[in-house]
C-alpha positions as CSV (number, residue, x, y, z in Angstrom):
1,K,22.7,-28.3,32.5
2,A,20.3,-31.1,32.5
3,F,17.3,-28.3,32.7
4,D,18.9,-25.9,30.3
5,R,18.9,-28.6,27.7
6,F,15.3,-29.6,28.9
7,H,14.2,-26.1,28.1
8,E,16.0,-26.0,24.9
9,L,14.2,-29.2,23.8
10,Q,10.7,-27.8,24.9
11,A,11.3,-24.7,22.7
12,Q,12.2,-27.0,20.1
13,W,9.1,-28.9,20.3
14,R,6.9,-25.7,20.6
15,A,8.6,-24.3,17.5
16,A,8.3,-27.4,15.3
17,G,4.6,-26.6,14.4
18,P,1.5,-28.7,13.7
19,V,1.7,-32.5,13.2
20,P,-0.7,-34.7,11.3
21,A,-3.8,-35.3,13.6
22,S,-3.4,-38.9,13.4
23,D,-0.1,-38.6,15.1
24,A,-0.6,-35.8,17.4
25,T,-2.3,-37.8,20.2
26,D,0.4,-40.4,20.5
27,L,3.3,-37.8,20.1
28,Q,1.8,-35.7,22.8
29,M,1.4,-38.8,25.2
30,T,4.9,-39.6,24.4
31,Y,6.0,-36.4,24.9
32,K,4.1,-35.9,28.5
33,F,5.7,-39.6,29.2
34,L,9.3,-38.5,28.7
35,I,8.6,-35.1,30.4
36,D,7.3,-37.1,33.4
37,K,10.2,-39.3,33.1
38,F,12.8,-36.7,33.1
39,Y,11.0,-34.9,36.5
40,D,11.2,-38.7,38.1
41,F,14.9,-38.7,37.1
42,I,15.3,-35.2,38.7
43,K,13.3,-36.2,41.7
44,I,15.6,-39.5,42.6
45,N,18.9,-37.3,41.8
46,R,17.6,-34.7,44.6
47,E,16.5,-37.6,46.8
48,L,19.8,-39.5,46.5
49,Q,21.6,-35.8,47.0
50,D,19.8,-35.3,49.9
51,L,20.6,-38.9,51.5
52,D,23.9,-38.0,50.6
53,Q,24.4,-34.5,52.3
54,R,22.8,-36.3,55.6
55,R,25.4,-38.8,55.4
56,N,28.3,-36.2,54.9
57,L,26.4,-33.9,57.7
58,D,26.8,-37.2,60.1
59,A,30.4,-37.7,58.9
60,K,31.2,-34.0,59.6
61,L,29.3,-34.0,62.9
62,M,31.6,-37.1,64.1
63,L,34.8,-35.1,62.7
64,C,33.8,-32.2,64.9
65,E,33.5,-34.4,68.1
66,Q,36.8,-35.9,67.3
67,A,38.4,-32.4,67.2
68,E,36.5,-31.5,70.2
69,E,37.9,-34.4,72.1
70,L,41.5,-33.5,70.9
71,M,41.2,-30.2,73.2
72,L,41.7,-33.1,75.9
73,E,44.7,-34.5,74.5
74,P,47.7,-33.8,77.0
75,S,50.1,-33.9,74.3
76,V,50.0,-30.8,72.1
77,N,52.2,-32.5,69.2
78,V,49.6,-35.6,69.2
79,A,46.6,-33.1,68.9
80,F,48.4,-30.9,66.5
81,R,48.9,-34.1,64.1
82,K,45.7,-35.4,64.7
83,I,43.9,-32.3,63.9
84,Y,45.4,-31.7,60.3
85,A,44.3,-35.5,59.8
86,L,40.7,-34.6,60.6
87,Q,41.1,-31.5,58.4
88,D,42.2,-33.9,55.4
89,K,38.9,-35.9,56.2
90,W,36.8,-32.8,56.4
91,R,38.1,-31.5,52.9
92,E,37.3,-35.1,51.4
93,T,33.9,-35.5,53.1
94,G,31.4,-33.9,50.5
95,P,28.9,-31.1,51.2
96,V,26.2,-31.2,53.5
97,P,22.8,-29.4,53.5
98,R,23.0,-25.5,53.0
99,E,21.1,-24.8,56.3
100,K,23.6,-26.6,58.4
101,K,26.7,-25.7,56.3
102,D,27.8,-22.8,58.0
103,E,26.7,-24.0,61.5
104,I,29.1,-27.0,61.1
105,W,31.8,-25.6,59.7
106,D,31.9,-22.9,62.5
107,R,31.9,-25.6,65.3
108,F,35.0,-27.5,63.5
109,K,36.8,-24.5,63.0
110,A,36.4,-23.4,66.6
111,A,37.8,-26.8,67.8
112,C,40.6,-26.5,65.5
113,D,41.3,-23.1,66.3
114,K,41.5,-23.9,70.0
115,I,44.1,-26.7,69.2
116,F,46.1,-24.3,67.0
117,E,46.0,-21.6,70.1
118,K,47.1,-24.4,72.5
119,R,50.0,-25.0,70.2
120,R,51.1,-21.3,69.8
121,E,51.0,-21.2,73.4
122,Y,53.0,-24.5,73.8
123,E,55.6,-23.1,71.4
124,Q,55.7,-19.7,73.4
125,Q,56.7,-21.3,76.5
126,F,59.1,-23.6,74.6
127,D,60.9,-20.7,73.0
128,E,61.2,-18.9,76.5
129,K,62.6,-22.0,78.0
130,R,65.0,-22.1,75.2
131,K,66.0,-18.4,75.6
132,A,66.7,-19.2,79.6
133,N,68.8,-22.1,78.6
134,L,70.6,-20.1,76.3
135,A,71.4,-17.4,78.8
136,L,72.3,-20.4,81.4
137,K,74.9,-22.0,78.7
138,T,76.4,-18.9,77.7
139,E,77.2,-18.2,81.5
140,M,78.5,-21.9,81.5
141,C,80.8,-21.0,78.6
142,E,82.1,-17.8,80.4
143,Q,82.5,-19.8,83.5
144,A,84.5,-22.5,81.5
145,E,86.7,-19.9,79.7
146,A,87.5,-18.6,83.0
147,M,88.7,-22.1,84.4
148,K,92.5,-22.4,84.1
149,P,95.4,-23.2,86.5
150,G,97.6,-20.5,87.2
151,D,101.0,-20.5,85.2
152,N,102.9,-22.5,88.0
153,A,99.9,-25.1,88.4
154,R,100.7,-28.2,90.1
155,H,98.9,-31.7,89.5
156,K,96.3,-30.9,92.2
157,D,95.3,-27.4,90.6
158,W,94.8,-29.3,87.1
159,Q,92.7,-32.2,88.9
160,E,90.2,-29.2,90.6
161,V,90.1,-27.3,87.5
162,T,89.1,-30.8,85.5
163,E,86.5,-31.7,88.2
164,K,84.8,-28.4,88.2
165,L,84.9,-28.7,84.5
166,L,83.1,-32.2,84.3
167,A,80.7,-30.6,86.9
168,L,80.0,-27.7,84.6
169,Q,79.7,-30.4,81.8
170,A,77.2,-32.3,83.7
171,A,75.2,-29.2,84.2
172,W,75.4,-28.4,80.7
173,R,73.7,-31.6,79.7
174,K,70.9,-31.1,82.3
175,A,70.4,-27.6,81.0
176,G,68.1,-28.5,77.9
177,H,67.9,-27.3,74.2
178,A,68.9,-23.8,73.7
179,G,68.4,-23.6,70.1
């Protein structure tokens, strides 16, 4: 926007036409001074932008290192929560130099992808375990339904069924979550 406005002003300057000779030198010197000032301002802005991008690059490199360290985290759930926090920090961190942009993003994304793959494997194993627990608990339900003393049951028969049912109940608790 600044360059567009600058070029508009230059076009207006050229279109203004001649000025009295007594003012021409002074006006020309002022014009040149202001042009130099504009370019100095642009140079300072670019230098600050470069500095900011280098700082952002350092911050994103640190985020990459932290994401890569999460691959060693024994708890999948902890790693998963932390990777989301790192992704938020990544989005909050400003731009990096263009020549490093793709390289640094690929590095961060690769670390995130490995964490997500680890999470998918964990969930798949959990689902398989849950299905096995469901089959086991279904079998226990069938056993419990089959447990009943005969029509002419004595006290001893009831005690045996109760003990078997209590043992089955303990096994139920140990079996784990079935969904």
